N, C-alpha and C positions, 0 to 999 in steps of 0.2 A: 543562644540568640543567632539571628542571621548575621552574616558578615557586614552587609551594607543594605540599609533600607532607606528609600526615598519617601519621606513622610513630612508633613501631611500630603494629601493627594495633590499632585501637580499634573498639568496637561502633558508635559514632555520632560523626560530626564535624558540628557545626552551623555553617552558613555564613550569617551575617546581613549582608545587603547594605545598605550605607549609602553615599550619595554616588555618584560615578562612579569606577570602578576599571578598570585595564588590566593584564592579565597577558600577557606575551609569552614564548614558548619559543624559545630560540635553536638548538635541535637541528633536524636536517634528516633527511628520509627517506633511507634507504639506508646509514646508518652504525651500527655496533655500538658502543654507549656502555658503558663499564665504568669502575669506580673505579680499577682498576690493570690494567696490561697482563697479559693472560692469565687474569684472574679469570673474566670472562664471555665476552669476545670477544677475538680476536686477528686480525692480518692477516699477510701474507707477509713483512712487514718485522721481525717479532718475532725477537729474538735467540734462538738455539738453546738457550741456557741457561735460558730461561723455561719453566716447567712449564705447558703448555697442555692437559693431559689432560682437564680439566673445562671447557674453554672451547670456543667455536664459532668456526670460521673465517668471517670476514666480509670483504667487499670492502675495507672501511676501518674501522679501529678509532680511537676517540677517547675521551679521558678525559671521564667524565660519568656520568650515571645513566640507566638504561633504563626508568624509571617510565613507565607507559602514558599519563599525562595531564599537561597543563600544571598543572591542579589535580587532585591524585591522592590516593587513599586506599586502603588495604587493607581498610577497613571500609565504612561507610555514610555518605553525605552527606544532610543535610536542609538545603535551601536556602530561605531566606525573606528578608523585608525589603522595602524600597521603593527600593533603590538599583539601580545599573547595574553590570554586570560584562562587560567586553569582553575576549575571549580570542583570541589569534592564535598559530597553530602550523603548522609544516611537517613535523612528525615523526609522531606517532601520533594521539592523541586530545585533544580540548579538555578535557573533564572525564571522569575515569575513577574508578569505584568498583568494587573487587573484589566487594563485596556488592551494594548497592542505592543508587539515587539517587531522592530525593523533591524535587520543586520545588513550593513553596507560593506564592511571590511574587517580586517583583523583576523585573528585565529582564536577560537574558543574551544576548549576541551572540558567536557563535563563527565565526571565519573560519579554515578549515583546508585547507591544500594537502597534508596528510599523509593520515591514515586517516579517523577518525570524529569527529563533533561531540561526542556524549555516548555513553559506553559503560559498561556494567556487566555483571556475570555473572548476578546473580539477579533484576534487575528495575529498571524506571524508571517512576516515577509522576509525572505532571504534574497537579497539582491547581489551580494558579493561576500568575499571572505571565505574562511574555512571553519566548518563546524564539526567537531568530533564528539559523539555522545556514546558513552558506555553505560548501559543500564543493567545492573547485575542482581537487583533485589528479587527475591522469590516469594514475597509475602503472599499469603492466600488472598486471591481476588484483587490484589494490589501490586501485581508484578511491575517491575520497573519498565517504563516506556520512554519514548524518545521525544518527538515534537508533538505537543498536544494543544489543541484549541477547544475549549469547553463550550463556547457559545453562550449568549446572554439573551434570553427572551425578554426584551424591553425596548423602549424607544431608543435607548443608547446603543443597543446591540442589533437592532433590526437590519437585516441584509448583510451583516458582518459574520464573523465566526468561521472564516475560511483560512486556508494556508496557501501562500503563493511562493514559488521558488523560481526566480528568474535568472540566477547566476550563482557563482561560487561553487564550493566543493562541500558536500555533506557526507559524512561517514557515520553510520549508526549501527551499533550492535546492541540489541536489547533482549530481555526475556519476554516482555510483552510487546504491544504494538510499537511500531517504529514511528509512523507519521499518521496522525488522525485528526480530522475535523469532526468531532464526535457528537455534536448536538443531534439528538434523535427525536423526531417529532412524536413518535409513538411513546417514548419513555420519558422525555424531558419537557414536553409541552404542558403548561399549566392552564392554558385557556384555549378555546376553540378559535379565537381570533388569530389569523396567520400574518397580519400586517406587521407585527412586532417580532416575527420569528427570525432567527439567524439563517445564514445561507452556508451550510457546512459543505464546502467544496474545496478540494485540493487541486491546485493548478500548477503545472510545471511547464515553463517556457524556455528554460535554459539551465546551465550549470550541470554538475555531475553529482548524482545521488547514488551512494553505495549503501545497501541495507542488508543486514542479517538479523533474523529473529531466531530464538532458540527454545522458547517455551513450549511445553506440551499443550496441545489443544484440549480444552475442557469445555464442552458444548452442552448447555443445559437443555437444548432441544433433543439431543441424542441420548444423554444420560443424566436426566435431571435429578439432583439431590441437594438438599440444604446443607450448609456448612456454617458453623459459628466461628468467628475469628475477631481479633482486635485490629482496628484500622490504625492509620498513622498517628492518630491522637489517643490511642489506647481505649477507644470506645468499642464495646462489644456489639458486633453486628451479626445478624443471621440472614442469609440469602442463598440463592442458588450459587453453587460453586461454578466458576467460569475462568477461562483464560483464552484469549483470542490473539495470538501473536502474529497479526497481519502486518504486511509491509507498508502499503499506502492505502489509507481508508478515508473516503469522503462520504459521510452518511448520505448526502444527497447526490454528489457527483464527483468524478475525477476527470480533469481536462489536461491532456498532454499535447503540447504543440511544439516542444523542442527539448533540448537537453539530452543527457545520457543517463539511463537508469539501469543499475545492476542490483536486482532485488532477489534474495534467496531467503525463503521463509518456511516455517512449518505450516502455518495457516495461510489463507489467501495472500498471494503476493500483491494483488491490487483488488480493491473491493469498494462497491457502492451499494449500500444495504437498505435504503429506504424502499419499502414495498411499493411497487407500481411505477413511481416516477423517478427512480434512481437511474443514473446514466453514467457511462464511461465513454468519453469522446477522445480519440487519438488521431491527431492530424499531422504529427511530426515527431522528431526525436528518434533516439536509438534506445530500445527497451529490451532488456533481458529480464524476464520474470519467471522464477522457478519456485514452486511450492512442493515440499516433500510429502505433505499430508493433506493437501487441500487443492483448491483451484488456483491456477496462475492468474487469470483475470475473471472476476465474478461480479456480475451486476444483477441486482434484483429488478432491474428494468432493462434498458437497452444497452448494447455495445455498438458504437459507430466508429469504424476505422476508415479514415480518408487519406492517411499518409503515415510516414514514419517507417522505421525498420523494427519489426517486433518478433521476438522469440519468446513464446509462452509455453512453459513445460510443466505439466502436472502428471506425475507418474503413477500415483496411487490408483487402484482399480476403479473407484467410483468417481474420480475427480477429472477435471477437464482443463485444457489449455484456455479455451474460451467457454464461459458458462454464463447464461443469462436467462432471466424469467420473461423478458420481452423478446426482442429480436436482435440478431447479430447481422450487421450490415457492413459490407465492404464496398467502398467507392474509390479506393486508392490504397497506396502503401504496399510494402513488401513484408509479408507476415507468414509465420508458421505457428500453429498452436498444436501441441502434442498432448494427447489425453491418455490416461490409463483406462478410461471407459470407452464405450462405443456410442456415446451420445453425439448426435449430429445436430449442432445448433445452427449451422450455416443455413439450413433449410428454413429456419424461422424468419430470416430476412431476405428470402429469395425475391420477394416482390419489389424490394428497394435496393438490393445489391446491383451495382452497375459494373463492377470489375470482376472478371471471371475468377471463380473460386473453386478449388478441387478439395474434396473430402475423401481421403484414402484410408482403407483399413491396413492393418499391420502387414498383411501378406504382400501388399503393394509397396511397402516401404523398405523392407530389408531388416538387417540385424543391428543391434546396438553398436554404436561407434563406427558404423559404416556410412558411406555416402550414397544417397539416392538422388536421381537427377531426372528432369523432364526435358525432352527435346521436341522441337517443332517438326513439321513435315519436311523441312529442309535439312534436318540434322543438327540445327543449332541448339545448344544448351540454353534454356531459358529460366531454369530453376534448379538449384542444387542445395542440398542440406545434409550436414553431417549429423546423424541421429544421436540422441543422448545416450548416456551410459546406463540409464534406467529403463525399465520395461515400459511398453506402450501398446495401445490398441488401435489408435486412430490419430490422424493428423489432418488439420485444416490448413490449406495454404493458398495464398493469393499473391499475384504480382502483376504489374502493368504489362509484363511480357506475355501473359496469357491473353493475347489480344486477337480480335478478328475471328473469322471462321477458319478453323484449322484442325488438324488431328495431331494430338500431342502424345508422345510415347513415354512410358514410365519405366525407368531402369533402376535396379537395385544393385548394391555392391560395386559401384563404379570406381575406377581409379581417377584421381584428380591431380592436376598440377597447376600452379599459378592461381590467379584470382585473388579476391579479398573476401574475408568472411567476418561476420559478427556473431560470436557464440555459435558457430556451426552453420549459420545461414549465409550463403554467399551473396554479397552485394555486388561484386564484379565476378562474372562467370569464369570458372576455371576451364582448363582443357580437360575434357572427359574422354575416357576410353574404357573398353571392357564393360563388365556388368551384365545383368540378366534382364531381358525385356519381360515385364510383368503384366502389361496391359496398355491400353491407349484410351484417350478421351477425344471425341469429336465435338468440338465447340460449334454450336449453331447460334442463330439469333433467338432461339426459343427460350433459353434460360441462361443465367449467369452462375448458377450453382450446380456443380456436377459431383455426384457421389459414387464412389467405387469402393465398396467394402467387401470383405470376404463373403462369398456365397451369393452376392446380388449384382455381379458385375454387369449384367445386361438390363437391369431394371431401369425404367424411365419414370417420368412423373416429377413432382416437385423435389428438387434436390437430386434427381436421378440423372441418367445419361440419355436424353432424348435422341434416339436414333444412332448413338455412337459409342456407348460404353460397352467394353467387352473384356 
């Protein structure tokens, strides 16, 4: 049974944390729990006299309750206080609310070898406190995940289904996804009417978010094959095998206006996946996003960057720091995106980009773990970045300091002293000496996107160097 269940349905359950508390769920993944044999689940040992017409065949039935969380409600949770709550489970979720979860304070630690740390249908809002989630389960297609909102296509769930982080400290290490507003219009919609659809958007305006995912990417688009497995209730399921250990996913969108994000993942560090109208908007915050086997920032629609400090690193050969199916537009911010590929996405947003942006091939960047720098015509350092320890082919960089009409010189292997950096990207310029001059960019009023890659240094046109690249 769950440790605590708020029942029957109530609009709001207040959780006031005091002292140190432990909740442990004795249920395990793969068993169908029911109050009596044949009510919800049954197995092959059930006597033929038992009516199982409304029950589901499971691998193994056991007496108990199939409530979704160790701490569970059919309504809403509001969590506050200054105490500690530690939760351990191997079944479904640590904390579950059918409606919504708000966290204002306290410290919550969840270790889950079952499904998810926090899950709700209509939304999760983190305003304060500390949340630590460890998801270690490796079940086929049901890998342990972190903060999940499923969404609810109904009049009660219309416009909801998102995740908001405005403060606090969040530490997540999971096999599967870390943070996901997961309602997918292509997979989850039951009607063509969109007026009752959820709004699966992840919004971060404050706080500190540290994420690590460890699962192996299994993508049915690249290597589709069916697999049969038993789900958390022991029900045999056959479907495409998959694992997508992304960091922050909003099916429709991701909005970042503040906070500090440190995200290291195997799959996309940040993703918005709805075809066509997905978006990622970054207007503030400090973001370090690194994917070892996928894109750092990936949108199936647009990426719009108007502020913030961003380091986005994707080192695998076919993957990118910034990847979009729509357009990549820079109107502000200090950012660098390092790619294993030679894909130049900055050119897609050249018509709307207003802050000068440089796209450089690896020969203009230097070696791993060295510093490259850009100087203006007066010799002032306006951009500096310590390159990652992994391989790379291309970098996209922008800063308000790439301003006006000027000629900027690119140096590799420079010596630096002083300054301040965020994951290698200097936010306050250091003293720079030495290095090798690799090329220059002449900024004019004709374009805001300038591309200098190996072998095309003098090319002009969209994304090129009109009259100035060499």
